[in-house]
C-alpha positions in Angstrom: -47.9 -115.6 -127.1 -48.0 -119.1 -124.9 -50.6 -120.1 -122.8 -50.1 -121.3 -119.2 -52.7 -123.9 -118.3 -52.5 -124.3 -114.7 -53.9 -127.9 -113.4 -55.3 -129.1 -109.9 -52.5 -130.8 -108.8 -53.0 -133.6 -105.4 -50.2 -136.1 -104.2 -50.9 -139.4 -105.2 -51.0 -140.0 -101.0 -54.1 -137.7 -100.8 -57.4 -139.8 -100.6 -60.6 -138.0 -100.5 -62.3 -140.7 -99.8 -60.7 -141.4 -96.4 -62.0 -139.5 -93.2 -59.1 -138.1 -92.2 -56.8 -135.0 -92.1 -54.3 -134.2 -94.6 -51.2 -131.4 -95.0 -49.1 -130.5 -98.4 -45.9 -131.6 -97.3 -44.7 -127.9 -98.1 -47.3 -125.8 -96.0 -45.2 -125.9 -92.8 -46.3 -124.1 -89.5 -44.1 -121.0 -88.1 -44.8 -118.7 -85.5 -44.3 -114.8 -86.3 -43.3 -112.6 -83.5 -46.3 -110.3 -84.5 -49.3 -112.4 -85.6 -48.3 -116.0 -84.1 -48.7 -119.2 -85.5 -49.2 -119.4 -89.5 -48.5 -120.9 -92.4 -45.8 -120.7 -95.0 -44.3 -122.8 -98.1 -41.0 -124.1 -97.5 -40.9 -125.0 -101.1 -42.7 -123.5 -104.4 -46.6 -124.4 -104.4 -48.6 -124.7 -107.6 -51.8 -122.8 -108.5 -54.9 -125.6 -108.1 -52.9 -127.5 -105.7 -54.3 -129.0 -102.6 -52.8 -127.8 -99.7 -55.1 -128.4 -96.9 -58.0 -131.5 -95.7 -58.6 -130.7 -92.1 -61.6 -132.7 -90.0 -63.9 -130.8 -87.6 -63.7 -130.6 -84.3 -67.2 -130.2 -83.4 -69.7 -129.1 -85.9 -73.1 -127.3 -86.0 -76.0 -126.6 -88.6 -76.7 -122.9 -88.9 -80.2 -122.6 -91.0 -83.2 -121.3 -90.8 -86.7 -123.6 -90.5 -84.8 -126.7 -90.1 -87.8 -128.9 -90.1 -88.1 -127.9 -94.0 -84.8 -127.3 -95.0 -82.8 -129.3 -97.1 -79.1 -127.9 -96.1 -79.3 -129.5 -92.6 -76.6 -131.5 -92.0 -76.3 -135.0 -90.5 -75.0 -134.8 -87.0 -73.0 -137.7 -86.8 -69.6 -136.3 -86.8 -68.2 -139.1 -88.7 -70.7 -138.1 -91.3 -71.6 -134.3 -91.5 -73.3 -135.0 -95.0 -76.7 -133.2 -95.8 -79.9 -134.9 -95.0 -82.3 -133.8 -97.3 -86.0 -134.6 -96.3 -86.8 -137.1 -99.4 -84.6 -139.2 -98.5 -85.6 -139.0 -94.9 -84.3 -138.0 -91.7 -84.2 -139.2 -88.2 -84.4 -137.1 -85.6 -83.4 -137.3 -81.7 -85.2 -139.9 -79.5 -85.6 -137.7 -76.7 -87.1 -134.6 -78.9 -84.1 -132.1 -78.0 -84.2 -129.6 -80.8 -85.1 -130.3 -84.6 -81.9 -128.9 -85.9 -80.3 -132.3 -84.7 -81.3 -134.8 -87.3 -79.1 -138.2 -88.7 -79.4 -138.9 -92.6 -79.8 -142.7 -90.9 -80.7 -145.0 -87.9 -76.8 -146.2 -88.3 -75.7 -142.4 -87.8 -78.0 -142.0 -85.7 -76.8 -145.0 -83.0 -73.2 -144.5 -83.7 -73.7 -141.1 -82.4 -75.0 -142.0 -79.0 -72.3 -141.2 -76.7 -71.5 -137.9 -78.1 -75.3 -136.6 -78.4 -75.9 -138.0 -75.0 -73.7 -135.4 -73.5 -75.3 -132.9 -75.4 -78.7 -134.0 -75.2 -80.0 -132.9 -71.7 -78.3 -129.4 -72.4 -80.4 -128.8 -75.4 -83.3 -130.1 -73.9 -83.3 -127.9 -70.8 -81.7 -124.9 -72.8 -82.0 -124.0 -76.5 -85.6 -122.7 -76.3 -84.4 -120.6 -73.9 -81.5 -119.1 -75.6 -82.8 -118.4 -78.5 -85.9 -116.5 -77.5 -83.8 -114.5 -75.0 -80.5 -114.3 -76.6 -81.1 -114.8 -80.3 -79.3 -117.1 -82.8 -76.1 -116.1 -82.7 -75.4 -116.5 -78.9 -77.5 -119.9 -79.1 -75.2 -120.7 -82.2 -72.0 -119.4 -80.1 -73.1 -121.6 -77.0 -73.8 -124.8 -79.1 -70.6 -125.1 -80.6 -68.9 -124.8 -77.5 -71.1 -127.5 -75.9 -70.4 -129.7 -78.8 -66.2 -128.7 -78.3 -67.0 -129.9 -75.1 -69.1 -133.0 -76.4 -65.9 -134.3 -78.0 -63.9 -133.7 -75.0 -65.8 -136.0 -73.2 -65.5 -138.7 -76.2 -61.8 -138.5 -75.9 -62.0 -138.7 -72.1 -64.1 -142.1 -72.2 -62.4 -143.3 -74.9 -58.6 -142.4 -73.8 -58.1 -141.2 -77.3 -54.3 -140.7 -78.5 -52.8 -137.3 -78.8 -52.3 -137.6 -82.6 -49.9 -138.4 -85.2 -46.6 -137.0 -85.7 -46.9 -135.7 -89.2 -49.9 -133.6 -88.1 -50.6 -131.0 -85.7 -52.8 -133.2 -82.8 -56.3 -132.9 -83.8 -57.9 -133.4 -79.9 -58.4 -131.2 -77.2 -55.0 -130.7 -76.9 -55.4 -128.7 -80.1 -58.3 -127.2 -79.1 -56.0 -126.2 -76.1 -53.4 -124.4 -78.1 -55.9 -122.0 -80.3 -55.8 -118.3 -80.2 -57.8 -116.1 -78.7 -58.1 -114.7 -74.6 -60.5 -112.0 -73.1 -57.5 -110.0 -73.3 -58.7 -110.1 -77.5 -61.7 -108.9 -77.0 -63.5 -105.5 -75.7 -64.7 -105.1 -72.0 -68.4 -105.1 -72.4 -67.7 -107.9 -74.9 -65.7 -109.7 -72.3 -68.6 -109.2 -69.9 -71.5 -110.3 -71.6 -69.3 -113.8 -72.6 -68.9 -114.2 -68.8 -72.4 -114.0 -67.9 -73.3 -116.5 -70.3 -70.7 -118.6 -69.5 -72.4 -119.0 -65.7 -75.5 -119.3 -66.7 -75.4 -121.9 -69.5 -71.9 -123.3 -69.7 -71.2 -124.2 -66.1 -70.3 -127.7 -64.9 -73.7 -128.8 -63.8 -75.8 -132.5 -64.2 -76.9 -131.2 -67.3 -73.2 -130.1 -68.4 -70.9 -132.8 -66.7 -67.2 -131.0 -68.2 -65.8 -130.8 -64.7 -64.2 -127.3 -66.0 -64.3 -124.1 -64.1 -65.9 -120.6 -65.3 -62.8 -119.1 -66.5 -61.9 -122.0 -68.7 -65.6 -121.6 -69.9 -65.1 -117.9 -71.2 -61.5 -118.9 -72.3 -63.1 -121.0 -75.0 -65.6 -118.4 -75.8 -63.1 -116.7 -76.4 -60.8 -118.7 -79.0 -64.2 -120.4 -80.4 -65.2 -116.7 -81.3 -61.7 -116.2 -82.7 -61.1 -119.7 -85.0 -64.6 -120.9 -85.8 -65.3 -120.9 -89.8 -68.3 -120.2 -91.5 -69.8 -123.0 -93.5 -70.8 -121.6 -97.0 -71.4 -123.7 -100.5 -69.1 -121.9 -102.7 -65.3 -121.0 -102.1 -64.4 -118.0 -99.5 -61.4 -115.9 -101.0 -61.5 -115.6 -105.1 -59.1 -112.6 -105.5 -60.2 -110.6 -107.7 -63.3 -111.3 -107.1 -65.1 -112.4 -110.1 -67.5 -109.5 -112.4 -70.2 -110.1 -112.2 -69.8 -110.7 -108.4 -70.5 -114.3 -107.1 -71.2 -114.4 -103.7 -70.3 -117.8 -101.4 -74.1 -118.2 -100.7 -75.9 -119.1 -97.6 -74.3 -120.4 -94.7 -75.4 -123.3 -93.5 -73.2 -124.7 -90.7 -70.6 -123.5 -88.6 -67.4 -126.1 -87.1 -64.0 -125.5 -85.4 -61.1 -127.0 -87.7 -57.6 -127.2 -85.4 -55.8 -127.2 -88.2 -57.3 -124.3 -90.5 -57.6 -122.3 -87.5 -53.9 -121.8 -87.8 -54.4 -119.8 -91.6 -54.4 -115.9 -91.2 -56.2 -113.1 -93.1 -55.7 -111.5 -96.0 -57.4 -109.2 -98.5 -55.7 -110.4 -101.1 -54.9 -114.0 -99.7 -53.2 -117.0 -102.0 -55.6 -119.6 -100.6 -59.3 -120.3 -101.2 -61.8 -122.7 -98.9 -64.4 -124.3 -99.1 -66.5 -127.1 -97.1 -66.7 -130.5 -98.9 -69.7 -132.9 -99.1 -68.3 -134.1 -95.7 -67.6 -131.1 -93.4 -63.7 -131.3 -93.9 -62.0 -127.2 -94.4 -60.5 -127.6 -98.0 -57.7 -125.4 -99.0 -56.3 -124.8 -102.6 -54.1 -122.5 -103.9 -54.9 -119.9 -105.9 -51.9 -118.7 -107.4 -48.5 -119.9 -107.0 -46.9 -119.5 -103.7 -42.9 -119.5 -103.6 -40.8 -120.7 -101.0 -41.0 -118.1 -98.0 -44.1 -116.8 -98.9 -47.3 -116.5 -95.9 -50.2 -118.8 -97.0 -53.7 -116.8 -96.2 -57.5 -117.3 -96.5 -59.7 -114.6 -95.9 -62.0 -114.2 -93.3 -65.0 -112.8 -95.1 -66.5 -113.2 -98.3 -64.5 -110.1 -100.4 -67.6 -109.4 -102.8 -69.0 -108.3 -99.4 -66.8 -105.3 -98.2 -65.0 -103.7 -101.4 -63.6 -100.3 -99.8 -60.8 -100.3 -97.5 -62.9 -98.3 -94.5 -65.6 -101.5 -94.5 -63.0 -104.4 -95.0 -61.5 -102.8 -92.1 -64.2 -101.8 -90.2 -65.0 -105.7 -90.1 -62.3 -107.1 -89.5 -61.9 -104.8 -86.5 -65.6 -105.6 -85.6 -65.3 -109.2 -85.8 -62.0 -110.1 -84.9 -60.5 -107.6 -83.3 -57.5 -106.7 -85.4 -56.3 -103.8 -88.0 -55.3 -105.4 -91.0 -51.9 -104.7 -92.7 -51.5 -107.0 -95.7 -50.4 -105.4 -98.5 -53.2 -104.7 -100.4 -54.4 -102.8 -97.6 -51.5 -101.0 -97.6 -51.3 -99.9 -100.7 -54.7 -98.2 -100.3 -53.8 -96.6 -97.4 -53.7 -92.5 -97.5 -50.8 -91.5 -96.7 -51.3 -89.9 -93.6 -52.3 -93.1 -92.1 -49.2 -95.4 -92.9 -47.5 -95.0 -89.9 -50.0 -95.0 -87.5 -51.1 -98.6 -86.9 -49.9 -101.0 -84.3 -50.1 -104.6 -85.6 -51.4 -106.4 -82.1 -55.5 -106.7 -81.6 -57.1 -103.9 -80.8 -57.6 -103.0 -76.9 -60.1 -101.2 -75.2 -58.4 -98.4 -72.9 -60.8 -99.4 -70.2 -59.7 -103.1 -69.9 
């Protein structure tokens, strides 16, 4: 019996040494009447093919004890490499926060404009938010501030809207992300509204010129589209035996193009950030013309059973999964009781 050997396939046009986004010519964006934006294959894509390399629009480090943690990343968005202690780190000259470091003085100097936008806000609010609201809310708010910081840099440079061959990698791409207050529970929206009014209002510490409603909308978009960054791949199915999880999260980021991908509990894409913080999608099996190209939104070794998977997706992403795997595992009486739309509270 012959054995099929798959090789990683990357078109000659992909140069991983260049800081640019790239999308496979057979991976196209389409719109589903229920799911909205999605990726589909327009031609056969072989297992192992690189499908997407996407630059983050904004990224933050997510580590415990940053002063001793070797997984802390360089804060220059043109770098995003890890900044281990033994090679030397360069801190903020205003000492805004221990999490903010650069791998070299060159990276720090190059990041002056972007970091200058967030520095006053971090110095004013970081410690207070962490002590009063916890790490999750602080990380969410900091990622929002970093999105605004990139917008600030774009406005200063009067940046172009993007290339014709790729979805626009600019503030316009952030504006187009899915997510709205109608997606989330009334209680959650109420909490986020309070946070937006207190910590994200237009002020000398955060001069973005946008109103509170736009800040609330941006929170909803970030929460629906941000990626956790882990050292190992997400989306292997079936999971390896014995299970190998994806490791400890070291960063969080928003990727304008990668965010188009929908979830499946039996994904045909694995994803992982590279050493420079770019999100890389790789086909985990052959993908045929017309098939949707999906990632997993969570570590498949952590939520095995149907109820666990659906409960996690309901809580974190506000939808009931109806992928082939979930449907096949449903008790018969559940099969006809599903709405593909995001969950809504009766109180809204």
